[in-house]
N, C-alpha and C positions, 0 to 999 in steps of 0.2 A: 403410476398412472393406471387407472382402471376404466374399462369400458364395459359396464354391466349389460349393455344391450347386445354384446357379441355372444349370443347363445344360439345354438341351432342354426336355422335358416338365416336369422338376422345377422349372425356372426359372418356367415358366408358373404352376404350382400355387403356388409360393412367392410369386410376385408377387401373385396374387389374395389369398393369406393376409395378406401385408403391407398391401395396400390395405384389407382389411377391418379390420385392427388399427388403422390410422390414420384410418379413417373416410372413405377416398377411393373406395371401391368404387362407391357409388351414382353419384358424379360421373363415374367412368370408364365405367360401364355406360351412363349417359345419353349421354356423348360418342360411344361406339361405336355406339349405336343411331342417333344423329343422322347419324353419318358414313356408316353403311350406307344409311340412308334417303335422305339428301340428297346424298351423294357430295361432301361439303365437302372440297375438296383442300387448302385453306389453314388448316385448324384447327391451333391451337397446342397443343392438349391431346393430345400424342402419348404413346405408351407410354413412350418414353425419358424424356420430361419427368416423367411421373408416377413413374417409377422413381427419378429423381433427387430428387424431392420426398420420396418415402417414405424414402429413405436419409437425407436431411437430418433428417426428423422422428425416425427411429430413433436417429440420433446424439445428438439432443437428449435423448431419453428415457434414453439410456445415459450421460448426463453429459458429453457432448463438444460443448458449445455452439459452439466455434470451427469444428469440421468441419460441424456442422449449419447454421450461419450461412452458410458458404461455399457449400454445396450449394444452399441455398434462394435466396441472392442470385444465384447463377449461373442458377438456374431462372427467377428473376424477370426477369433481363436477357434471357434467350433467349425468353421467352414474352411479355414486356411486360405481365405480369399485375399489376394494381394490388394485389390482395390479397397476392400473394407479396412485393411490395416492402414493404408494410406489415408483413407477418410478419417479414421480415428485420430491419427497424428495431426491432420489438418485442424480437426475440431479442437483438440487440446491447445494447439498453437494459437488459434483464433481466440480461445478463451484465456490465453496467457497463462496456461497451466503447464509450466515446464516439466514438472514431475509427471503429469499425465502424458505429455507428449513423449517423454523418455520411456515410460512404461510401455506405451503402444509401439514405439519404434523398436524397443528391445524384444517385445513379443513377436513382431514382424521378422526381425533378424533371426530369432530362434527358430521360427517356423521355416524360414528360407535362408539358411546360413550362407548360401552363395549369391544371394541377392545384394548386389553392390549398392543399390539405392537405399535399401533398408539399413545397411551398415553405415552409409554416409549420413543418414538421418540421425542415427545414434551418435555419431561423432560430432555433428554440428550442434545437436541439442546439448550434449555434454559441455561443449565449449561455451554455448550461450549461457549455461548455468554456472560457468566458471569452474567446472569440475575437471580441471586440466589433467591431473594425475590419472584419472579414470579414462582419459581419452587415448592413452597409449595403445591399448589392444585394438580398439576400432581403427586407429590410425594405421597400425601395422596391417590390419586386414584390408583397409582401403587400398593400400599399395599392392598387396598380394593379389587382390581380386581384379585389379586392372589388367586387361590383356597386355601382353608384352609390347605390342606396338604403341600402346597408349600409356605405358607405365611412366615414362619420363614426363608426360604432360600431367599425369595425376600427381607426381612428386612436385612439379612446379607450382601447383595450386595450394600446396600446404601452407605457405605463409599467409595466404588470404584467410584461411580458416582460423589462424591463431593471432591475427593482428589486433584483435580487440580483447584478448585475454588480459586480465589485470596483472598477473605475475609473469612478466615476460621472461625472466630467468628460468622459472619452472617450465614454461612453454618451450624454451630453447632446449632444456634438458630432455623433455619428452620427445621432441622432434629429432634430436640427435640420436637418441636410442633407436627410434624407428628407422632412421635413415642409414645407420651404420652399415648394414649389409649391402647397401646400394652405392656406397662411396667408392668402392673398388670395382664395380661392374661396369664394363665399357659402355653399355647402352644407357646406363642411368647415372653415371658418375657426374657428368656435367650438370645435370638437372639437380642431383642431390646436393652437390656443393653450392650451387646457386641458391637453393632453398635454405640451406644452412646459413649461407651468407646473409640472406634477408633476415633470418631469425636473429643472427648476431647483431645486425643493424638495429633491430627492435630494442636490444638491450644497450645500445650505444657502444658496443664493442666494434668500433669502426676498423681498427687494425685487423681484428679477427674476420670481419666481413670482407675486407680486401684480400686477406689470405685465402678465404674460401673462393673468391672470384678468380684468383690466380690459379688455384688448384683445379677449379672447374674448367678453366681455359686450357690448362695443361692436359687434362683428361680428354678434351675434344676441342681442338682449336677452331673448328667450324661452328661450334654451338653459339647461339646468340645470347642465351641467358646470362652467362658470366660477364660478357661485355656490357650488357644492359645494366647489370648490377653495378659494374664499375662506373657507368655514366651517372647512376644515382649517387654513388659515393663522391663523384666529382662535384656534384652540386652541394655536397656536404663538406667540400674542401678537404678531402682526404688525400694526402700526399701519395703519389704513385698510382692513383686511380686513372688519371688521364693517359699515362703511358700505356696502360693496358688497353684503353679504348683506341688510341691511335694505332697500336699494333694490330688490333682486330679489324679496324675499318676497312683496310685494303683487302682483307681476305674474305670479306662478306660479299656474297653474290646478289644481295638485295639491298635496297636503300634504307631499310628500317633502322639499322644502327646509326648510319650517318645522320638521319633525321633526328634521332634522339640526342645524338652528340651536338648537333646544331642548336637544338632547343636548350640544352644545358649551357652552351656558350652564350646564348642570348640571355638566359636567366642570370648568368654571372656577369652580364654587362660587357662581354668581350665581342662586340659587334664586328670589328674587322675580321677576327678569326672565324666568326660564324659566316660572314660573307664569303670568305675564301673557301670554306668547307662546302657551302651550298653551291658555289660556282662549280666546284669539283664534282659534287653530287649530280648536278644537272648535266654535266658532261658525260659522266659514267652511266647515268640512268635518265636519258633525255625524255623518256615517256612517262616519268613519274611526276604526275601533276602537282602533288602537294609540295614538292621541293621548289617548283617554280613559284608557287603562291607565297611560301615563306620567304624565298629570296626576294621576290618583288616587294613584299611588305617591308622587309628589312631595308632594302634600297630606298623605298619611299621615306622611311623614318630618317634615313641618313641624308636625304636631299639629293639622291642620285636619280633624278627624275627620268632621264633618257633611258638608263638601264632598267629602272623600275617599270616603265611602260612596256619595254620588250618582254620582261619576265612575266608581268601580269597578263599581257595579251597571250603569251604562250600558254599560260595556265588556263585561261578561258577557252582557248582552242582545244586543249586536251580534255578539259573537264566537261565541255558541252555535250559530250557523248554519254555522260553519266546522268541518269534521271533521278537519282536518289535525293532524298531531302537534304542530306549533308552536303552533297555536291551543289545543290541549288543555293544553299546558304553561302557556301564558299565562293561560288561564282558571283553572288551579290556583293560579297566583301571585296573581291578583286575588282569588279566593275566600279564599285564606289571609290576605291583607291585610284583607279584610272581617271575617274571624274575629277577627283581632287588634284591630280596631276595637271589636267587641262585647266582647272581653275587657277592653279599656281602660275600658269602661263598666260593668264588674262583671258582665257577662253571660257568664261563662266556660262555663256549660252550653250556652247557645245557640251560642257560638263553636265548641265541640267538635262540636255537632250539624251545624254548617255544614261543618266539615272532614269529618265522616263521610259527607256527601253527595257528596264529590268522587268523580269516576269512578275505577274501579280495574279496568280490563278486562284488565290483564296484570300480571306481577310488578313491572315498573318503576313502573307507576302506583300499585300497592298500596304499594310502598316509599315513593314520594313522598308519598302520603297519610299514611302512618305518621310520616314525618319532619316533615311539616307539623304534625301534632298534637303531637309531641314539642317542636318549636320553640315552638309556641304556649304550651305549659305551662312551658317554660324561661323564656320572656319574662315570664311571670307568677310566676316563682320557685316554681313548683309542682314541686319536685324529686322528691318521692315519687311523684306521679302520673305524671310523665314517665318515671321509672324503671320503674314498673309497666307502662306502655304498651310499652316496649321489651322487658321481660321476657316479656310475654304473646306477643310475636312469636315467641319461641323460635327465633331465628335465630342461626346461627353465622357470618354474614357479618361480616368484620372491622370494617367501618365501623359497623355497628349495635352490635356488642359494645363497640367503642371508645366510642361515645356513652353506652352504659350505664355504662361504667367512669367516665366523667367525671361522670355524675349520682351515682354511688356516692360520689365524692369530695365533691360538694356536700352529701351526706347524712352526711358524716364516717364513712362505712363504708369505711375505708381498706383493711382486709384484703380486702374484696370488690372494691374497685377494683384492687388488685394482682393478685388472682386473674383478673379479667377481662382486664387488660392482658397478662398472661402467656398467656392463651388466644389473644389477638390475635396475639402474637408467634409462638406455636406454629403458628397457622394460616397466617400470612403473615410469614416472617422478615425481609422487607424493609419492613415497616410502620413507618417511622421515627417517626411521631407517638407510637406506643405506647412505644418506648424512651425518647423524650423525656419523655412524661408521667410515666412511672414514675420515671425518674431525677430529674426536677424535684420530684416529690412527696416522694421520700425526702430530697432536699436541703433542701426547704422545712421539713421536720419535723426536720432535723438528724439523720437516721438513716442508717446504713450508707453514709457519704459516699464511700468508695472505690468501692463498687458503683454508687452514683448517678452518679459521674463516668464510670465505664466505660459505663453505659447511654447517657448523653448523648453521649459520644464515638462510640459505635456509631451513634447517630442521625445524627451529622454526617458519617459516611462515606457516607451516602445523599444528603444535601443539604448540602454543605460550607459554603455561605454563608447558610443560612437564619437570619434575624435572631432568631427566637424560640428556636431551639435554641442559638444562640450566647449568647443571654440566659441560658438555663438553665446553660450552661457557666460563664458569669460568676458566676452565683448559687452554684453548687456550689463554685467557687473561693473565693468570699466565706465560705461556711460552713467551708471547710477552713482559712481564715485567710490565704490568699494574696491580699492586697489588690491588689498591682500587677497580677497576672494577671487578677483579677476586673475591675479597672478597664479593662484593655486589651480584654477580650472584650465588656464591656458598652458601651464607647464605640463599638466596631465595630458591635454590634447596633443601637444607637440611631442611628448614622449611616445605616444601611441602612433602618431603619424607626423613625420617631419615635413609637413606641407608648407609651401611658400606663403600662402595666405595666413596660415596659423602663425608662421614666423613673423609676418608683418604685425599682427595683433600683439603677440607676446613681446616683440621688440618695443612696441610703443608703450606698453605697460611698464616694462623695465626702464624705459627712457623717462617716464613720468615719475618713477620711484628713484630717479637719479642714479640708477645703475647703468651708466652710459656704456661702459665697456662690454657688459653682458649683452646689452641691446645690440651693439655693433656686431658682436660675435654671432648672435642669432640671425641678424639681417644678412650677414655675409654668407651664412649657411643657406639661407633662402635664395640668395642671388645665384649661388652655385647650382642649386637644384632647378630653379625656374627663373631665369633672369628677366623674362618678359611678363611675369605675373603682374596684372594690373593693380591689385591691391598693394602689393609690395612696392611697386614703382610710385604709386600715389603717396604712400607713407613716406618714402625716402625723399621725394620732391618737397613734401610739406615740411618735414622736420629738418631736412638738410644736414644729416650727420656726415662726418668725414669717415668714410669706410676705407 
């Protein structure tokens, strides 16, 4: 890029103008003042360098990132300026030039061998480029550069750097080589074994991962990392992992491990065990608000209403002192559950009043409060009241209009439902649930079947493997009389999501194909997962199979 008018006096004025545009003039003025006052002969902030920086920035603004990158990297090398090195790396990353970013990061690291950020940039860029073998030396350096008090934390972060590498076994080999000196050092052994355990887990060496957790715990019984690794292995159903967790829980002076253990038990469907553990956790750590929230929510799901109310109220009392956004959301969740408890007791008016007291300082909180009331009314099958709440909001937000359409269907106001769904599609042409809902509604009523199929196929263009939309396609094919196609789609949907409503549809197609025992098997599975599902109950009452 050439500026022929930058000659003599014109060049001076043009230079000042360019510096002002790029925001460098105050920096230059300060440098010139200091140079005049202090006669600093070795200053790197020369006019020539600033000119090169400005040209680089102008190239970037004019859509020439390659030229801008080259100029700024050259300026960084000549000045050894850390901010310029950092800027060059950022430019290359924004331009998706991995090789350029690596070149700039390496130049930075060579100029400042002890700069941990520069070395970490090199490491992360190498891994992003899948150059795993080359990452060994910067990985070793990252650990070595970490101050002793922070070294265990630096080691614990290693699996995060390598979790997206393609060749996980190669990554494990590299990490193991880097960590070998730290496996026997008292201050780092637990973290090193934990990191190695996670890396082994990436390669599905679960026995090796558990062994690493055990060795980490032996190195430091108070360390949290090995026990949390064991919790992760629990969820992967590794024998022996839970024994390590149980052993560690009592020795921990904080509730973090107990909470992770409880979450794992819930994930595994062991609700009574989770309940017992959370009761113990709230006894040992009575001021730990999240334990009360999870306990109350679990008790709510188990129908232990009186206990749930006590736990949720305790949570609200503890969390009300926290003004963070996360706490506000959690308080809303707890209060919504408390409202549902009141509704279960027939106190729907009190429940709605409790929802009305939820905070609504901004649009997001106002919307959350609105949806909490709608969900409360839906759970109590108060379709008309829920519809009126949404209608009173007078919102054209697609999600809210969609919810209103679904309530119109519950009220059998099908024309209104279709009108609202078409409003959603007009507002957001990519709203796939609206296409699916309208298509399924038409198919279920055996109306305008070609149009229904077209709507459902349109929905699938946005989410091709969605099991519920695939279920809709199977159902419309059934209505069209194409039983083989219906069976194919419904079997695919059920394989992806064993939902009771999909089971109802699949069972009916099997029934019509005279595969009666297969139909009964699917229906029994649906009954076990959701015995109160309306679609399944209606199907069974209509066909009257002997289950």
